C-alpha positions as CSV (number, residue, x, y, z in Angstrom):
1,M,74.8,-36.1,76.3
2,V,72.7,-39.6,78.2
3,K,70.4,-38.9,80.4
4,R,71.2,-40.9,83.2
5,K,68.7,-42.5,85.3
6,D,68.7,-41.7,89.2
7,P,68.1,-44.5,90.9
8,V,66.6,-42.9,94.3
9,L,64.1,-41.1,91.5
10,E,63.1,-43.7,90.6
11,Q,62.6,-46.2,93.6
12,N,60.6,-43.0,94.8
13,K,58.1,-42.7,91.5
14,A,57.8,-46.5,91.3
15,I,54.2,-47.9,92.1
16,V,54.8,-51.0,94.9
17,T,52.4,-52.9,97.5
18,L,51.7,-51.8,100.6
19,A,54.5,-54.0,101.9
20,N,57.2,-52.6,99.7
21,F,56.1,-49.4,100.9
22,L,55.8,-50.2,104.5
23,A,59.4,-51.0,104.4
24,A,60.6,-48.2,102.3
25,Y,59.4,-46.4,104.4
26,N,60.1,-47.4,107.8
27,K,63.7,-47.6,106.4
28,S,64.1,-43.8,105.3
29,A,62.1,-42.0,108.6
30,P,64.0,-40.2,110.5
31,E,65.4,-41.7,114.1
32,G,62.7,-41.2,116.5
33,F,60.1,-40.5,113.9
34,P,56.7,-43.1,114.6
35,R,57.4,-46.1,112.5
36,A,54.5,-47.4,110.1
37,T,52.8,-50.5,110.2
38,A,50.5,-52.6,107.8
39,A,47.5,-51.4,110.2
40,I,48.4,-48.0,110.2
41,L,49.2,-47.9,107.1
42,R,45.4,-49.1,105.9
43,K,43.8,-46.4,108.5
44,F,46.2,-44.2,106.7
45,Q,44.5,-45.4,103.4
46,V,40.3,-44.4,104.7
47,A,41.5,-41.1,106.0
48,H,43.0,-40.5,102.9
49,A,40.9,-42.2,100.2
50,S,41.9,-39.4,97.1
51,L,45.0,-40.2,97.8
52,F,44.4,-44.1,96.2
53,K,42.7,-45.3,92.9
54,N,44.2,-48.9,93.8
55,P,44.7,-50.0,97.5
56,D,47.9,-51.7,96.9
57,Q,49.3,-48.9,94.5
58,W,52.0,-47.1,97.6
59,S,54.3,-44.9,96.0
60,I,56.9,-42.7,98.1
61,E,56.9,-39.5,95.8
62,K,53.3,-39.7,96.4
63,H,52.2,-41.0,100.1
64,R,55.4,-40.7,101.9
65,K,55.0,-36.8,103.0
66,K,51.4,-37.0,103.5
67,L,51.9,-40.1,105.7
68,M,54.6,-38.0,107.9
69,D,52.3,-35.4,107.9
70,W,49.8,-37.5,109.7
71,L,51.5,-40.2,111.7
72,P,52.0,-38.0,114.4
73,S,48.4,-37.0,115.1
74,Y,46.9,-40.5,114.7
75,H,46.0,-42.3,117.7
76,A,45.9,-46.3,118.0
């Protein structure tokens, strides 16, 4: 039996740039939920520095849920 690749799982595990993460996050965020910006993502990185070995390596799997939890409490 050949295991098929799951494109959604592959995308969620992929390491991407801040810009690519930003686009994917905003596209998949529920309607009415706060949208992210590059500036907000950089502040999230500072607040959650332990999640980042490299500041330009993001993944949906590792960062999306934590960002969604953090965003409503974020105040510019």
